[in-house]
Structures are given as structure tokens and as C-alpha cells.
C-alpha positions in Angstrom: -79.6 85.3 69.1 -79.4 82.1 71.0 -80.2 78.5 70.0 -80.1 75.0 71.5 -80.1 71.9 69.3 -80.1 68.2 70.0 -80.5 64.9 68.2 -80.8 61.3 69.1 -80.6 58.1 67.0 -83.8 56.1 67.6 -83.0 53.1 65.5 -79.7 51.9 64.1 -80.5 48.4 63.0 -78.5 46.9 65.9 -75.3 49.0 65.6 -75.4 50.2 69.2 -75.9 46.7 70.4 -73.0 45.4 68.3 -70.7 48.2 69.5 -71.6 47.6 73.1 -71.0 43.9 72.7 -67.6 44.6 71.2 -66.7 47.0 74.0 -67.7 44.3 76.6 -65.5 41.8 74.8 -62.5 44.2 74.9 -63.1 44.7 78.6 -63.1 41.0 79.2 -59.9 40.6 77.2 -58.2 43.4 79.2 -59.2 41.8 82.5 -57.8 38.4 81.3 -54.6 40.0 80.1 -54.2 41.7 83.5 -54.8 38.4 85.3 -52.3 36.7 83.1 -49.7 39.5 83.7 -50.3 39.2 87.5 -49.6 35.5 87.5 -46.5 36.0 85.3 -45.2 38.4 87.9 -46.0 35.9 90.6 -44.2 33.2 88.6 -41.1 35.5 88.2 -41.2 36.4 91.9 -41.5 32.8 93.0 -38.6 31.8 90.8 -36.5 34.6 92.3 -37.6 33.5 95.8 -36.7 29.9 95.3 -33.4 31.0 93.7 -32.5 32.7 97.0 -33.7 29.9 99.1 -31.7 27.4 97.0 -28.6 29.6 97.2 -28.9 29.8 101.0 -29.0 26.0 101.2 -26.1 25.7 98.8 -24.0 27.9 101.0 -24.9 25.7 103.9 -23.7 22.7 102.0 -20.5 24.4 101.0 -19.8 25.3 104.6 -20.3 21.7 105.6 -17.9 20.7 102.9 -15.3 23.1 104.3 -15.8 21.7 107.8 -15.4 18.1 106.5 -12.3 19.1 104.6 -10.8 20.8 107.6 -11.5 17.8 109.8 -10.0 15.6 107.2 -6.8 17.7 107.1 -6.5 17.8 110.9 -6.8 14.0 111.1 -4.3 13.5 108.2 -1.8 15.6 110.0 -2.2 13.7 113.2 -1.7 10.4 111.4 1.3 11.9 109.6 2.9 12.7 112.9 2.3 9.1 113.9 3.9 8.0 110.6 0.7 6.1 109.8 0.1 7.8 106.4 2.4 9.3 103.7 2.7 13.1 103.4 0.7 12.9 100.2 -2.4 12.4 102.3 -1.9 15.8 103.9 -1.2 17.4 100.6 -4.4 16.0 99.1 -6.4 17.1 102.2 -5.0 20.6 101.8 -6.0 20.6 98.1 -9.6 19.5 99.0 -9.8 22.2 101.7 -8.8 24.8 99.1 -11.3 23.5 96.6 -14.0 23.6 99.3 -13.2 27.2 100.2 -13.4 28.2 96.6 -16.8 26.5 96.2 -17.9 28.3 99.4 -16.9 31.7 98.0 -18.7 31.0 94.7 -21.8 29.9 96.6 -21.8 33.1 98.7 -21.5 35.3 95.6 -24.4 33.5 94.0 -26.4 33.9 97.1 -25.8 37.6 97.2 -26.7 38.0 93.5 -29.9 36.0 94.0 -30.9 38.1 96.9 -30.3 41.3 95.0 -32.3 40.1 92.1 -35.2 39.2 94.4 -35.0 42.7 95.9 -35.2 44.2 92.4 -38.2 41.9 91.6 -40.2 43.1 94.6 -39.1 46.7 94.2 -36.8 47.0 97.1 -33.3 48.4 97.2 -30.7 45.9 98.5 -30.8 42.3 99.3 -34.0 40.3 100.1 -33.5 37.0 101.8 -35.5 33.8 101.8 -35.6 30.9 104.2 -33.9 27.8 102.8 -36.6 25.6 104.4 -39.2 27.2 102.1 -38.1 24.8 99.3 -40.8 22.2 98.9 -40.1 18.6 99.6 -43.4 17.2 98.2 -46.0 18.6 96.0 -49.6 19.0 97.2 -52.1 16.5 95.9 -53.3 18.1 92.8 -56.5 17.3 90.9 -56.2 14.8 88.1 -54.9 16.1 84.8 -58.2 15.2 83.1 -60.0 17.7 85.4 -57.4 20.4 84.9 -57.6 20.4 81.1 -61.2 21.6 81.0 -60.2 24.4 83.4 -57.5 25.4 81.0 -59.9 25.5 78.1 -62.4 27.5 80.0 -60.5 29.8 82.4 -56.9 30.1 81.3 -56.1 33.8 81.0 -54.7 33.5 77.4 -57.7 31.4 76.3 -60.2 33.9 77.9 -58.4 36.8 76.2 -58.4 35.0 72.8 -62.1 34.1 73.1 -62.9 37.7 73.9 -61.0 38.7 70.8 -63.3 36.5 68.7 -66.4 38.1 70.2 -64.9 41.6 69.7 -64.3 41.1 66.0 -67.5 39.2 65.5 -69.4 42.2 67.0 -67.4 44.6 64.8 -68.3 42.6 61.8 -72.0 42.8 62.7 -71.6 46.6 63.3 -70.1 46.8 59.8 -73.1 45.1 58.3 -75.5 47.6 59.9 -73.9 50.3 57.8 -76.0 49.0 54.9 -79.2 49.4 56.9 -81.3 52.5 57.3 -81.3 54.5 60.5 -83.9 56.7 62.2 -82.9 59.9 64.0 -84.9 62.6 65.8 -83.7 66.2 65.8 -85.0 69.1 67.8 -84.1 72.7 68.7 -85.2 75.9 70.4 -84.3 79.4 69.2 -84.4 82.9 70.8 -84.3 86.0 68.6 -84.7 89.6 69.6 -82.9 92.9 69.9 -83.8 93.3 73.6 -83.5 91.1 76.7 -85.1 88.9 77.6 -85.8 87.8 74.0 -89.4 88.0 73.0 -89.3 85.9 69.8 -89.0 82.2 70.3 -89.4 79.2 68.1 -88.8 75.4 68.3 -88.6 72.6 65.9 -88.8 68.8 66.0 -88.3 66.4 63.1 -87.5 62.8 62.4 -85.1 61.8 59.7 -84.8 58.4 58.0 -81.4 57.8 56.4 -80.9 55.2 53.7 -77.2 54.8 52.8 -76.8 54.1 49.1 -73.2 54.7 48.4 -70.2 55.9 50.5 -67.3 55.3 48.2 -66.9 51.7 49.2 -66.0 52.6 52.7 -68.5 50.1 54.1 -67.0 47.3 52.0 -63.5 48.1 53.3 -64.6 48.2 56.9 -66.5 44.9 56.5 -63.7 43.2 54.7 -61.2 44.1 57.4 -63.6 43.0 60.2 -64.1 39.6 58.4 -60.4 39.1 58.1 -59.7 40.0 61.7 -62.5 37.7 62.9 -60.9 34.8 61.0 -57.5 35.7 62.5 -59.1 35.9 66.0 -60.7 32.5 65.6 -57.3 31.0 64.5 -55.6 32.6 67.5 -58.3 31.3 69.8 -57.8 27.8 68.6 -54.1 28.2 69.0 -54.6 29.5 72.5 -56.6 26.3 73.3 -53.8 24.1 72.0 -51.2 26.2 73.8 -53.1 25.9 77.1 -53.4 22.2 76.8 -49.7 21.7 76.0 -48.7 24.1 78.8 -50.9 22.4 81.4 -49.7 18.9 80.5 -46.1 20.1 80.4 -46.4 21.7 83.8 -48.2 18.8 85.3 -45.7 16.3 84.0 -42.8 18.5 85.3 -44.4 18.5 88.7 -44.7 14.7 88.7 -41.1 14.3 87.4 -39.7 16.9 89.9 -41.4 15.2 92.8 -39.9 11.8 91.8 -36.5 13.5 91.3 -36.7 15.0 94.8 -37.3 11.6 96.3 -34.5 10.1 94.3 -32.1 12.9 95.3 -33.1 12.5 99.0 -32.3 8.8 98.7 -29.0 9.7 97.1 -28.1 11.9 100.1 -28.9 9.1 102.5 -26.7 6.7 100.6 -23.9 9.2 100.3 -24.0 9.9 104.0 -23.8 6.2 104.8 -21.0 5.7 102.3 -19.0 8.5 103.8 -19.5 7.1 107.3 -18.1 3.8 106.1 -15.1 5.4 104.3 -14.3 7.5 107.3 -14.2 4.5 109.6 -12.1 2.5 107.0 -9.7 5.4 106.7 -9.3 5.7 110.5 -8.5 1.9 110.5 -6.0 2.4 107.7 -7.7 0.1 105.3 -8.6 2.7 102.6 -6.9 5.6 101.0 -7.6 9.3 101.3 -8.6 9.4 97.7 -11.5 7.0 98.5 -12.5 9.2 101.4 -12.4 12.4 99.3 -14.4 10.7 96.6 -17.2 9.9 99.2 -17.0 13.4 100.6 -17.5 15.0 97.1 -20.2 12.5 96.3 -22.1 13.6 99.4 -21.8 17.3 98.5 -23.0 16.6 95.0 -26.0 14.6 96.3 -26.9 17.5 98.7 -26.6 20.0 95.9 -28.8 17.9 93.7 -31.4 17.6 96.4 -31.6 21.3 96.8 -31.8 21.9 93.0 -34.6 19.4 92.6 -36.6 21.0 95.4 -36.2 24.4 93.8 -37.3 22.9 90.4 -40.4 21.4 92.1 -41.4 24.8 93.5 -40.9 26.5 90.1 -43.0 23.8 88.4 -45.9 24.4 90.7 -45.7 28.2 90.0 -45.7 27.5 86.3 -48.9 25.5 86.6 -50.5 28.4 88.5 -49.4 30.8 85.8 -50.9 28.7 83.0 -54.3 28.2 84.7 -54.5 31.6 86.4 -55.2 29.9 89.7 -53.3 29.1 92.9 -52.2 25.6 93.8 -54.8 25.6 96.7 -57.5 26.0 94.1 -56.2 23.0 92.2 -56.0 20.5 95.0 -58.4 17.7 95.2 
């Protein structure tokens, strides 16, 4: 005895369409989530990269501080031999040299740690280095904020994912409603029956079945109620995603503007500190100022250089944050 059976649903009152629409929405949400995750990885990698680049520059600044402190100590010893300064000047110069060497050791440790973290981020064993010149000095000319906000509402990965969630549960709610409607199904089969081979007795059948659901123990009602609740929740999450995208874009945009101004201010501070140190060095050589004034100017220059490096690093990070929010590169956002 052998038999082959088959059936196909001809009409389901839109259930297949609703299920297909829900599946498409889930696919869109998955693609948006993947894109968001990709840009989050890019953001984290960019932050690690700029951490290394900044650490490299901070080591350079610390080395310059050591060189200045050593030169100051040598000059103080020469003037002490000439009895032009008290011994306290040499002692203070030695203290500053020790502080500069400690700062250099700390900067080197931080540089190594940052390089190891970058290596881990990119999946490499050991240290991965970055060029200190990679730190941005100015931000590219971005499109106006008013033109970026519509992009965020339309194409930000978290917004796209949330909107797809609304379509998903809306389709599932529609599919739940179709459970109340009748369905039409066609069934067919072919049978072989005999005691010998090949079989000599054959038969086939074909029938159409109309099913009208009347009662299923309130299962339909439970499915529909859950779909309705999930749809309302998805709509609330979608609205929250729109608000979150707007806040994130404005925050990142303002941070870029502020970071760019801080970079310019920090650069001006470095220029002023260099000029002040040059004046103090000349005054100290002429014997009209104290070593404390000279050391104050030296430390002020180091602080200004460190601030300039930190602000450049913050500018690069702020640009990467805007990219992560919108799911687009900075090149795509320029005017």
C-alpha cells in the first residue's frame, strides 16, 4: 500500500499577506540593528584610536617638559657657580626635573595601556599604535542642524528599527484578526493498493474544504489582545526613538561646535604660553625674575599643550558620535 497526500490553502482572508508583511518588518529591524551595531563598533574603535593618538602626543609634551626642566637645571647650576643665584634655584630646578620625569613615566604607561586597548578592540594581540597627527584640528563643514534632524527622524538606525517594530506588530494584529474569518483549502491524494508489484489498483481524490472558525477556547482573543498591547508598546517606543534621535543629534552637533571652539581657544592658549615662557626665560637670564616665575610659565605651557591635545581628541570623538547616531559617515553629512 502506498499513498501521496497534499493540501494547499487557497484563501486565508489576508493571513499570508499579514505574516509576510510582519516578516519583512522584522528583517528591516534586523538590518537596522546590525547597522546600528556596526556604527557603535566604529565609535568605540575611533575612541580607542584617538585615545592612542592623544597618549602619543601627551608623551611628546612630557618629553619636552623634561627637556625644559633639564635645560633649566643646567642653567641654574651655571649661575650658581657664578654666584648669581642662590642654591635654592638649583634645588627647585631639580624638583621640577623630578616632577617632569614622573609625569613622563605616567604618560608612557598611559600610552602603552591605550595601545593595548586599541589592539584588543581591533582583535589583535599586543599594542596597536596611532599617529598623533591624526587628531583633528578643525571639524569638516557639516550640513546645518535643521537638515540633519529630518535625516535622524528618517534614517537613524534606532528609529528605523523602532518603526519596523510598529509594522511588525501591526501586521501580527491583522493576522490575529484573520483567525475570525473563514479559510478555503484544497486537499488531494493518490493511492496504490495491491498484493503484487507494480500495484494494479489505484485511486485519487480531490476536495475543497471551507472552514469557519466558531470557537477555539478564546485562543484568538488572547493572541489578538497580546498583539494589540505590543502594537501600542511599539508605537510608544517608536515615538521615544524619534525623541531620542533628535536629542542625540542636537547633542552631538552642539558638542562638535563646542569642541571646535575649545580647540581654537586651546591653540591660542599654547601660543600665549609659549610667548610668556620666552619672556620669562629672558627675564631669568637677565636676573630680573625668580625661578618660581619661570617654572610657573613652564608648567603653564605644559598644561596648555595638554589641553590642546585633549580638546582635539574630544573633537574627533564628537564627530564619531554624530556618525553613530545617524548611521552615516561625516563625508555623507558635509554640505
